C-alpha positions in Angstrom: 82.1 79.3 122.6 84.4 79.8 119.6 84.1 83.3 118.3 85.1 84.3 114.7 85.1 87.5 112.6 83.6 87.5 109.1 84.6 90.9 107.7 83.5 92.9 104.7 85.5 96.1 104.1 83.9 98.4 101.6 84.1 101.9 100.1 81.3 101.6 97.5 77.7 100.6 97.2 77.2 96.8 97.9 73.8 96.2 99.5 73.4 92.8 97.8 76.8 91.7 99.1 75.9 92.7 102.7 72.8 90.4 102.5 74.8 87.6 100.9 77.7 87.7 103.4 75.1 87.9 106.3 73.7 84.7 104.9 77.1 83.1 105.0 77.6 84.2 108.6 74.3 82.6 109.5 75.3 79.4 107.7 78.6 79.4 109.5 77.1 79.8 113.0 74.4 77.2 112.3 76.8 74.7 110.9 79.7 75.0 113.3 78.1 76.3 116.5 80.5 79.2 116.5 79.6 82.8 117.3 80.1 84.7 114.0 80.7 88.4 114.2 79.9 90.0 110.9 82.0 93.1 110.7 81.3 95.7 108.0 84.0 98.4 107.8 82.4 101.1 105.8 84.3 103.9 104.0 81.5 104.6 101.5 80.1 108.0 100.4 77.2 109.3 102.5 74.4 108.1 100.2 75.9 104.6 99.9 76.6 104.5 103.7 72.9 105.3 104.3 71.8 102.5 102.0 74.2 100.1 103.8 72.7 101.1 107.2 69.3 100.4 105.9 70.4 97.0 104.5 72.0 96.1 107.8 68.8 97.1 109.7 66.8 94.9 107.4 68.9 91.8 108.0 66.9 89.1 109.8 68.3 88.1 113.2 70.2 84.9 113.0 71.2 82.6 115.9 74.8 83.0 116.8 75.4 86.0 114.5 76.4 89.4 115.8 76.5 92.3 113.3 78.8 95.4 113.6 78.6 98.1 111.0 81.3 100.8 111.6 81.6 103.9 109.5 84.9 105.7 109.3 84.1 108.0 112.3 83.4 105.0 114.4 86.5 103.2 113.2 88.5 106.3 114.1 87.2 106.3 117.7 88.1 102.6 118.0 91.6 103.2 116.5 92.4 106.2 118.7 91.4 104.3 121.8 93.7 101.4 120.8 96.7 103.4 119.7 96.5 105.7 122.8 96.3 102.8 125.2 99.3 101.1 123.4 101.4 104.3 123.4 101.9 104.0 119.7 103.3 106.9 117.7 100.8 109.3 116.1 101.9 108.2 112.6 100.1 104.9 113.2 96.7 106.5 112.9 97.6 107.6 109.3 98.7 104.0 108.5 95.6 102.4 109.9 93.1 104.8 108.4 94.7 106.7 105.5 93.1 109.1 103.2 93.7 106.9 100.1 92.6 103.4 99.3 94.7 100.8 101.2 93.8 97.1 100.9 96.2 96.3 103.7 95.0 99.0 106.1 91.3 98.1 105.8 92.2 94.5 106.6 94.5 95.5 109.5 91.5 97.4 111.0 89.5 94.2 110.8 92.3 92.3 112.6 92.3 94.9 115.4 88.5 94.8 115.8 88.6 91.0 115.8 91.1 91.1 118.6 88.8 93.5 120.5 85.9 91.1 120.0 88.0 88.1 121.2 87.9 86.3 117.9 90.2 83.4 117.0 90.1 84.0 113.2 89.3 86.5 110.5 87.4 85.5 107.4 87.7 88.2 104.6 85.3 88.9 101.7 85.1 91.9 99.3 82.3 94.3 98.4 82.0 92.7 94.9 81.9 89.1 96.3 79.3 86.8 94.8 78.9 83.1 95.7 78.6 80.2 93.3 75.4 78.1 93.5 75.0 74.3 93.6 71.5 73.0 93.2 70.3 76.5 93.7 72.1 77.0 97.1 75.1 79.3 97.7 78.5 77.6 98.1 80.0 79.3 101.2 83.8 79.2 101.8 83.2 79.6 105.5 82.3 75.9 105.5 85.9 74.8 105.0 87.4 77.7 107.0 85.6 76.9 110.2 86.2 73.2 109.8 90.0 73.5 109.6 91.3 76.7 111.1 93.1 76.3 114.4 93.0 72.5 114.4 96.3 70.5 114.3 97.1 69.4 110.8 97.0 65.8 111.9 93.3 66.1 112.8 92.5 67.9 109.5 94.4 65.4 107.3 91.6 62.8 107.5 88.9 65.3 106.5 90.4 66.7 103.3 90.5 65.3 99.8 94.2 64.9 99.9 97.1 65.8 102.2 100.4 67.1 100.8 102.2 68.2 104.0 105.5 67.2 105.6 104.6 64.8 108.4 107.0 66.8 110.6 104.4 69.6 110.5 101.5 67.5 111.7 101.3 69.0 115.1 101.1 72.6 113.8 97.7 74.3 113.6 96.1 75.1 110.3 96.7 78.9 110.0 95.2 79.6 106.6 92.2 78.4 104.6 91.6 79.9 101.2 90.5 79.7 97.6 90.3 82.1 94.7 87.7 83.5 92.3 86.1 82.1 89.2 85.2 83.9 86.0 86.5 86.9 84.2 90.2 87.7 84.6 91.4 91.0 85.9 90.0 93.8 83.8 93.0 95.9 84.9 95.6 93.8 83.0 93.7 91.4 80.7 93.4 94.3 78.1 97.2 94.3 77.8 97.2 90.6 77.0 94.5 91.1 74.3 96.5 94.0 72.7 100.0 92.5 72.9 100.8 89.1 74.5 104.5 89.8 74.5 104.0 93.2 76.3 101.8 91.3 78.8 104.6 88.8 79.4 107.2 91.6 80.0 104.9 93.7 82.2 103.4 91.0 84.4 106.8 89.3 84.4 107.9 92.1 86.7 105.9 90.4 89.4 108.0 87.3 89.2 111.1 87.1 91.3 114.4 87.8 89.5 116.3 84.7 88.7 113.2 82.5 88.1 114.0 80.1 85.2 112.3 81.2 82.0 110.0 78.2 81.8 108.7 78.9 85.3 108.5 82.6 84.6 106.2 82.1 81.7 104.0 79.7 83.7 103.7 82.1 86.6 102.9 85.0 84.3 100.2 82.9 82.5 98.7 82.0 85.9 98.8 85.6 87.3 95.5 87.4 87.8 93.6 84.4 86.4 92.1 83.2 89.7 90.5 79.7 89.8 89.7 79.6 86.1 86.1 79.3 84.7 85.0 75.8 85.6 82.0 76.1 88.0 81.8 74.3 91.4 80.4 70.8 91.3 81.9 69.1 94.3 84.4 69.9 97.1 88.1 69.4 96.6 90.4 70.3 99.5 94.1 70.0 100.0 96.1 70.2 103.2 99.4 71.8 102.3 101.7 74.8 102.5 99.3 77.0 100.5 100.8 78.8 97.5 99.9 82.5 97.7 99.1 82.7 94.0 96.3 80.2 94.5 94.3 82.4 97.0 92.5 85.6 96.5 92.0 88.1 99.4 88.2 88.0 98.8 88.2 84.4 99.8 90.6 83.8 102.7 90.6 83.1 106.4 93.6 83.5 108.8 94.1 82.4 112.4 95.1 84.9 115.0 98.4 83.2 115.6 99.4 85.0 112.4 97.6 88.4 112.3 97.8 89.1 116.0 101.6 89.3 115.6 102.2 90.7 112.1 100.1 93.2 110.1 99.7 93.7 106.4 101.7 96.4 104.6 99.6 99.6 104.8 100.7 101.0 101.4 98.0 103.2 99.7 96.8 102.9 96.1 98.8 99.6 95.7 97.2 96.3 94.8 98.8 93.0 96.0 100.6 94.1 99.1 97.7 92.8 101.2 98.8 89.3 100.2 101.9 89.5 102.5 100.6 87.2 105.2 99.9 84.4 102.7 103.6 84.5 101.9 104.5 84.6 105.6 102.4 81.6 106.5 104.0 79.6 103.7 107.5 80.5 104.6 106.9 79.9 108.3 105.7 76.4 107.2 102.3 76.8 108.8 99.8 74.4 107.4 96.8 75.5 105.4 93.9 74.2 103.4 93.3 75.1 99.8 89.8 74.5 98.6 87.7 75.2 95.5 84.7 77.1 96.8 85.8 80.0 94.6 84.0 83.4 94.8 82.3 84.6 91.6 84.3 87.4 90.1 82.5 90.7 89.4 83.7 94.1 88.2 81.7 97.3 88.8 81.2 99.7 86.0 83.7 102.0 87.7 86.5 99.6 87.0 85.8 99.9 83.2 85.5 103.7 83.1 88.4 105.9 82.0 88.8 107.3 85.6 88.6 103.8 87.1 91.0 102.4 84.5 93.6 105.0 85.3 93.2 104.6 89.1 93.8 100.9 88.9 96.7 101.2 86.4 98.4 103.4 89.0 97.7 100.9 91.7 99.1 98.2 89.4 102.3 100.2 88.7 102.8 100.8 92.4 102.3 97.0 93.0 105.1 96.3 90.5 107.4 98.7 92.3 106.5 97.2 95.6 107.1 93.7 94.3 110.8 94.3 93.8 111.2 95.2 97.4 108.8 92.6 98.8 110.7 89.9 96.9 113.7 90.7 99.0 111.6 90.3 102.1 110.1 87.0 100.9 113.6 85.7 100.2 114.6 86.6 103.8 111.5 84.9 105.1 112.3 81.7 103.1 115.8 81.7 104.5 114.5 82.1 108.1 112.0 79.2 107.7 111.1 77.7 111.1 113.0 80.5 112.8 110.0 82.7 112.0 108.2 80.9 114.8 108.9 81.2 118.5 108.7 78.1 120.8 105.1 78.9 121.7 104.1 78.9 118.0 103.3 82.5 117.0 105.1 84.3 114.2 108.1 86.4 115.3 107.4 90.0 114.2 111.0 91.2 114.8 112.3 89.2 111.8 109.6 90.7 109.5 110.2 94.2 110.7 114.0 93.9 110.2 113.5 92.6 106.6 111.0 95.3 105.7 113.3 98.0 107.1 116.3 96.7 105.1 114.1 96.6 102.0 113.1 100.2 102.6 116.7 101.3 102.2 117.3 99.3 99.0 118.8 100.9 95.9 115.9 102.6 93.9 117.6 101.6 90.6 115.5 98.4 90.3 112.3 100.5 90.7 113.6 103.0 88.0 114.2 100.1 85.6 110.6 98.8 86.2 109.2 102.2 85.4 111.2 102.2 82.2 109.6 98.9 81.2 106.1 100.3 81.9 106.8 103.5 80.0 108.1 101.7 77.0 105.4 99.1 76.9 102.4 101.2 77.8 103.3 103.8 75.1 103.5 101.0 72.6 100.0 99.9 73.5 98.6 103.4 72.8 95.2 104.9 73.8 94.4 104.8 77.5 97.7 102.9 78.2 99.7 105.8 76.7 97.8 108.2 78.9 98.6 106.1 81.9 102.3 106.2 80.9 102.1 110.0 81.0 100.8 109.8 84.5 103.6 107.4 85.6 106.2 109.7 84.0 104.8 112.8 85.7 104.9 111.0 89.1 108.2 109.1 88.6 110.2 110.6 91.4 107.2 110.4 93.8 106.5 106.8 92.9 110.1 105.7 93.5 110.2 107.6 96.9 106.9 106.1 98.0 108.0 102.5 97.2 110.8 102.9 99.9 108.6 104.9 102.3 105.9 102.3 102.2 108.3 99.6 103.3 109.6 101.9 106.1 105.9 102.4 107.2 105.4 98.6 107.2 108.4 98.1 109.5 107.1 100.9 111.8 103.7 99.3 112.0 105.1 95.8 112.5 107.2 97.0 115.4 104.2 98.5 117.2 101.7 95.8 116.2 102.0 93.4 119.1 101.3 96.2 121.6 98.5 97.5 119.5 96.7 94.2 119.2 97.2 93.5 122.9 95.6 96.9 123.9 92.9 96.6 121.3 91.9 93.2 122.9 91.8 94.8 126.3 90.1 98.2 125.7 88.7 99.0 122.3 85.6 96.7 122.5 84.0 99.3 124.8 83.9 101.8 122.0 82.0 99.7 119.5 78.3 100.5 118.9 75.6 98.2 120.3 75.5 95.2 118.0 72.5 93.5 116.5 72.4 89.9 117.6 70.1 86.9 118.0 70.2 84.2 120.6 73.5 82.2 120.6 73.8 78.8 119.1 74.4 76.0 121.6 77.1 73.8 120.2 
């Protein structure tokens, strides 16, 4: 029986999301006949963790659904077993379960547990995920994910709304299925647009690769952080294509193991955006994907709007803009490699990725310094909380520049060890998982 992992990493209260994602898991198992492992990786504070445990205990058993709820102590046991078996350096534990927030690290942990469970794909949601409704029923992305992932593109072509894929890629499996979010744009940057559209163009423009023609630059800036717009779901629309990374959000994505079993995500802490790396890798390796329109409903917690939350996310945004300069070099190298990113058996070659990341780690920090100069000038012109953020950036300037290079070096180190780590996780770590809650399996 096909086995898949629907994962929900969280570090905050999200009991409604747990119930909603469990419903999606049940839907996926019922509709496809797959065994769906709902994996909740919980880094929440004790009170929220206790509420989550109660929410998980209250979930009704669903045929074909297995629930795993791992707190950080349980995740640490799992990771130590996997890293020890693989002979990985001690540094990897810090990269897999860091003290700070890491969007890449939490997803990497999900990849490793999925390998331990024998899953063929990982389907990622976020703690603030909400589903759209059609005729009063939730619109679940897993519907398209399970229908397409792992199948040759030639088989999927007849089941989508349209196919925009080179016929030469017809025999390659669909490695990515994704959509975005609908609703409110990012609270972390939309305030900049409201205060000063030109400042927004210059700041967000730092996320666009150097050398992009101005007409395209402005278009990419206008699309950035906007998600799938505001038009609600009324009917399915799917496209078989090489999926553009900017059309997918990490709260609404599924990847096949032919990608994540060989290359991890950058484990940078307190940095948004770096967890999108595999979307770029899939596109540059010319692996087919399906883009759909079952967008997640965007939702922001009150913490994101508070002074403390604002400052935390502005720092993560600044670190993202520093990382972007280095990642653009890696993406250019991936684009140049193209089909050479795949070995004859099909999986992605991790050596090429590690070499590009290592080269980027040693890049001249002058580009990062220039980016911080732009942020300092523009944030101070915006005043208020933005000027306060500029003070923080200035006080951490040397540290931020050093971390940008160190983060890429860490990514190269993790990529070098990843193949052995996933192989040993698959063979040994499952014995360390707590007893799952399950219901009788679905017969396909």
